[in-house]
C-alpha positions as a Markdown table, in Angstrom:
| # | Residue | x | y | z |
|---|---|---|---|---|
| 1 | Met | 7.9 | 0.7 | 6.3 |
| 2 | Ser | 4.5 | 1.7 | 5.1 |
| 3 | Asn | 3.8 | 4.6 | 2.7 |
| 4 | Thr | 2.3 | 6.6 | 5.6 |
| 5 | Asn | 5.4 | 6.0 | 7.7 |
| 6 | Ser | 7.6 | 7.2 | 4.9 |
| 7 | Leu | 5.5 | 10.4 | 4.5 |
| 8 | Leu | 5.5 | 11.0 | 8.3 |
| 9 | Gln | 9.2 | 10.6 | 8.5 |
| 10 | Asn | 9.7 | 13.5 | 6.1 |
| 11 | Val | 7.3 | 15.8 | 7.9 |
| 12 | Tyr | 8.8 | 18.3 | 10.3 |
| 13 | Leu | 6.5 | 17.4 | 13.2 |
| 14 | Phe | 7.6 | 13.8 | 13.1 |
| 15 | Lys | 11.2 | 13.9 | 11.8 |
| 16 | Asp | 12.8 | 13.1 | 15.2 |
| 17 | Leu | 10.7 | 9.9 | 15.7 |
| 18 | Thr | 12.3 | 6.5 | 15.5 |
| 19 | Pro | 10.8 | 3.9 | 13.0 |
| 20 | Lys | 8.9 | 2.3 | 15.9 |
| 21 | Glu | 7.6 | 5.6 | 17.1 |
| 22 | Leu | 6.5 | 6.5 | 13.6 |
| 23 | Glu | 4.6 | 3.3 | 13.4 |
| 24 | Ala | 2.6 | 4.3 | 16.5 |
| 25 | Val | 1.6 | 7.6 | 14.9 |
| 26 | Ser | 1.0 | 6.0 | 11.5 |
| 27 | Ala | -1.4 | 3.5 | 13.0 |
| 28 | Val | -3.9 | 6.3 | 13.8 |
| 29 | Ala | -3.4 | 8.1 | 10.4 |
| 30 | Lys | -6.1 | 7.9 | 7.7 |
| 31 | Val | -5.7 | 8.7 | 4.0 |
| 32 | Asp | -8.5 | 10.8 | 2.3 |
| 33 | Ser | -8.8 | 11.5 | -1.4 |
| 34 | Phe | -9.8 | 15.0 | -2.6 |
| 35 | Val | -10.5 | 16.7 | -5.9 |
| 36 | Ala | -10.0 | 20.3 | -6.9 |
| 37 | Gly | -12.5 | 22.5 | -5.2 |
| 38 | Asp | -13.1 | 20.3 | -2.2 |
| 39 | Glu | -13.1 | 22.0 | 1.2 |
| 40 | Val | -10.9 | 20.2 | 3.8 |
| 41 | Phe | -12.3 | 22.5 | 6.4 |
| 42 | Met | -13.6 | 26.1 | 6.7 |
| 43 | Gln | -12.7 | 29.0 | 8.8 |
| 44 | Gly | -14.7 | 28.8 | 12.1 |
| 45 | Asp | -15.1 | 25.0 | 12.0 |
| 46 | Val | -14.5 | 23.0 | 15.1 |
| 47 | Ala | -11.1 | 21.5 | 14.7 |
| 48 | Lys | -10.7 | 17.7 | 15.0 |
| 49 | Ser | -7.6 | 16.7 | 13.0 |
| 50 | Leu | -4.3 | 17.8 | 11.6 |
| 51 | Tyr | -3.4 | 17.1 | 8.0 |
| 52 | Ile | -0.5 | 16.3 | 5.8 |
| 53 | Val | -0.5 | 16.6 | 2.0 |
| 54 | Asn | 0.5 | 13.2 | 0.6 |
| 55 | His | 0.3 | 14.5 | -2.9 |
| 56 | Gly | -1.7 | 17.3 | -4.5 |
| 57 | Thr | -2.0 | 21.0 | -3.6 |
| 58 | Val | -4.1 | 22.9 | -1.1 |
| 59 | Lys | -4.6 | 26.6 | -0.5 |
| 60 | Val | -5.0 | 28.2 | 2.9 |
| 61 | Gln | -7.4 | 31.1 | 2.9 |
| 62 | His | -8.5 | 33.6 | 5.5 |
| 63 | Ser | -11.7 | 35.6 | 5.1 |
| 64 | Gly | -12.1 | 39.1 | 6.5 |
| 65 | Lys | -15.0 | 41.4 | 6.5 |
| 66 | Asp | -14.7 | 42.4 | 2.9 |
| 67 | Asp | -12.2 | 40.0 | 1.3 |
| 68 | Arg | -10.5 | 36.6 | 1.2 |
| 69 | Val | -6.7 | 36.4 | 1.4 |
| 70 | Asp | -4.7 | 33.5 | 0.2 |
| 71 | Val | -2.3 | 32.8 | 3.1 |
| 72 | Ala | -0.3 | 29.9 | 1.6 |
| 73 | Thr | -0.3 | 27.3 | -1.0 |
| 74 | Leu | 0.9 | 23.9 | 0.3 |
| 75 | Gly | 2.1 | 20.8 | -1.6 |
| 76 | Ser | 3.3 | 17.3 | -0.9 |
| 77 | Gly | 4.8 | 16.8 | 2.6 |
| 78 | Ser | 3.3 | 20.0 | 4.0 |
| 79 | His | 1.2 | 19.9 | 7.2 |
| 80 | Phe | -1.7 | 22.1 | 8.3 |
| 81 | Gly | -4.3 | 22.3 | 11.0 |
| 82 | Glu | -1.9 | 21.8 | 13.8 |
| 83 | Met | -2.5 | 25.0 | 15.8 |
| 84 | Ala | -5.9 | 23.8 | 17.1 |
| 85 | Phe | -4.2 | 20.7 | 18.4 |
| 86 | Leu | -2.5 | 22.9 | 21.0 |
| 87 | Asp | -5.2 | 25.5 | 21.7 |
| 88 | Asn | -8.4 | 23.7 | 20.9 |
| 89 | Glu | -9.7 | 26.8 | 19.1 |
| 90 | Lys | -11.9 | 26.8 | 16.0 |
| 91 | Arg | -10.2 | 26.9 | 12.6 |
| 92 | Ser | -8.5 | 30.3 | 11.9 |
| 93 | Ala | -8.5 | 29.8 | 8.1 |
| 94 | Ser | -10.1 | 27.6 | 5.4 |
| 95 | Val | -8.2 | 25.0 | 3.4 |
| 96 | Val | -9.4 | 24.3 | -0.2 |
| 97 | Val | -8.0 | 21.7 | -2.5 |
| 98 | Val | -6.4 | 23.2 | -5.7 |
| 99 | Glu | -5.0 | 20.0 | -7.2 |
| 100 | Arg | -6.5 | 16.6 | -6.6 |
| 101 | Gly | -4.6 | 14.2 | -4.4 |
| 102 | Glu | -4.4 | 12.5 | -1.0 |
| 103 | Ile | -4.3 | 14.1 | 2.4 |
| 104 | Val | -3.3 | 12.2 | 5.5 |
| 105 | Arg | -5.6 | 13.0 | 8.4 |
| 106 | Ile | -4.6 | 12.4 | 12.1 |
| 107 | Asp | -7.5 | 12.9 | 14.4 |
| 108 | Phe | -6.6 | 14.9 | 17.6 |
| 109 | Asp | -8.3 | 12.4 | 19.9 |
| 110 | Glu | -6.3 | 9.5 | 18.4 |
| 111 | Leu | -3.0 | 11.5 | 18.5 |
| 112 | His | -3.6 | 12.5 | 22.1 |
| 113 | Lys | -4.0 | 8.8 | 23.0 |
| 114 | Val | -0.7 | 8.0 | 21.3 |
| 115 | Leu | 1.1 | 10.8 | 23.0 |
| 116 | Asn | -0.3 | 10.0 | 26.4 |
| 117 | Ala | 0.7 | 6.3 | 26.0 |
| 118 | His | 4.2 | 7.2 | 24.8 |
| 119 | Pro | 5.8 | 10.2 | 26.6 |
| 120 | Gln | 8.9 | 10.0 | 24.5 |
| 121 | Ile | 6.9 | 10.5 | 21.4 |
| 122 | Ala | 5.0 | 13.4 | 23.0 |
| 123 | Thr | 8.2 | 15.2 | 24.0 |
| 124 | Lys | 9.6 | 15.0 | 20.4 |
| 125 | Val | 6.3 | 16.0 | 18.7 |
| 126 | Tyr | 5.7 | 18.9 | 21.1 |
| 127 | Arg | 9.3 | 20.2 | 20.7 |
| 128 | Ser | 9.0 | 20.0 | 16.9 |
| 129 | Leu | 5.7 | 21.7 | 17.0 |
| 130 | Ala | 7.0 | 24.5 | 19.2 |
| 131 | His | 10.0 | 25.1 | 16.9 |
| 132 | Phe | 7.7 | 25.1 | 13.9 |
| 133 | Leu | 5.3 | 27.6 | 15.4 |
| 134 | Cys | 8.2 | 29.8 | 16.5 |
| 135 | Gly | 9.4 | 29.9 | 12.9 |
| 136 | Arg | 6.0 | 30.7 | 11.6 |
| 137 | Leu | 5.7 | 33.5 | 14.2 |
| 138 | Arg | 9.0 | 35.0 | 13.2 |
| 139 | Val | 7.9 | 35.1 | 9.5 |
| 140 | Thr | 4.6 | 36.7 | 10.5 |
| 141 | Thr | 6.5 | 39.3 | 12.6 |
| 142 | Thr | 8.8 | 40.1 | 9.7 |
| 143 | Asp | 5.8 | 40.4 | 7.3 |
| 144 | Leu | 3.9 | 42.7 | 9.7 |
| 145 | Thr | 7.0 | 44.9 | 10.2 |
| 146 | Tyr | 7.5 | 45.2 | 6.4 |
| 147 | Ala | 3.8 | 46.0 | 5.9 |
| 148 | Arg | 3.8 | 48.6 | 8.7 |
| 149 | Glu | 7.0 | 50.3 | 7.2 |
| 150 | Lys | 5.5 | 50.3 | 3.8 |
| 151 | Asn | 2.3 | 51.9 | 5.0 |
| 152 | Leu | 4.2 | 54.6 | 7.0 |
| 153 | His | 6.0 | 55.6 | 3.8 |
| 154 | His | 2.6 | 56.5 | 2.2 |
| 155 | Phe | 2.0 | 59.3 | 4.7 |
């Protein structure tokens, strides 16, 4: 099993794939090296790939009119950039490297080819992606509810 297969096997989106199915996804994955300060992508960019941190650390940032908010800090095994795979929208946030390392890049076009050729892989990946995004939405809902309640207490 290759190093990329091993990484993918431990990523939520690909955890249900068999070793042979992992090999099909791994075959289209590329490894890129980054140093602190590198921009993986910027908010508003056209989205072309999803990413998995092999090692190192990245920060997800969202820029508003007057400020920039650190949304998350992600380390080894974390994935990002997957939302645009589903909705084909531009990047909703920027990702900047905090600690040098390697990031696995899976281009959307290549992943679509794999999923179209292997419906069983597509079913597993889309199901995992749906569960992941539902979990993220639940956390966001909780955060927004907390923020709203906190703001109401100030009046």
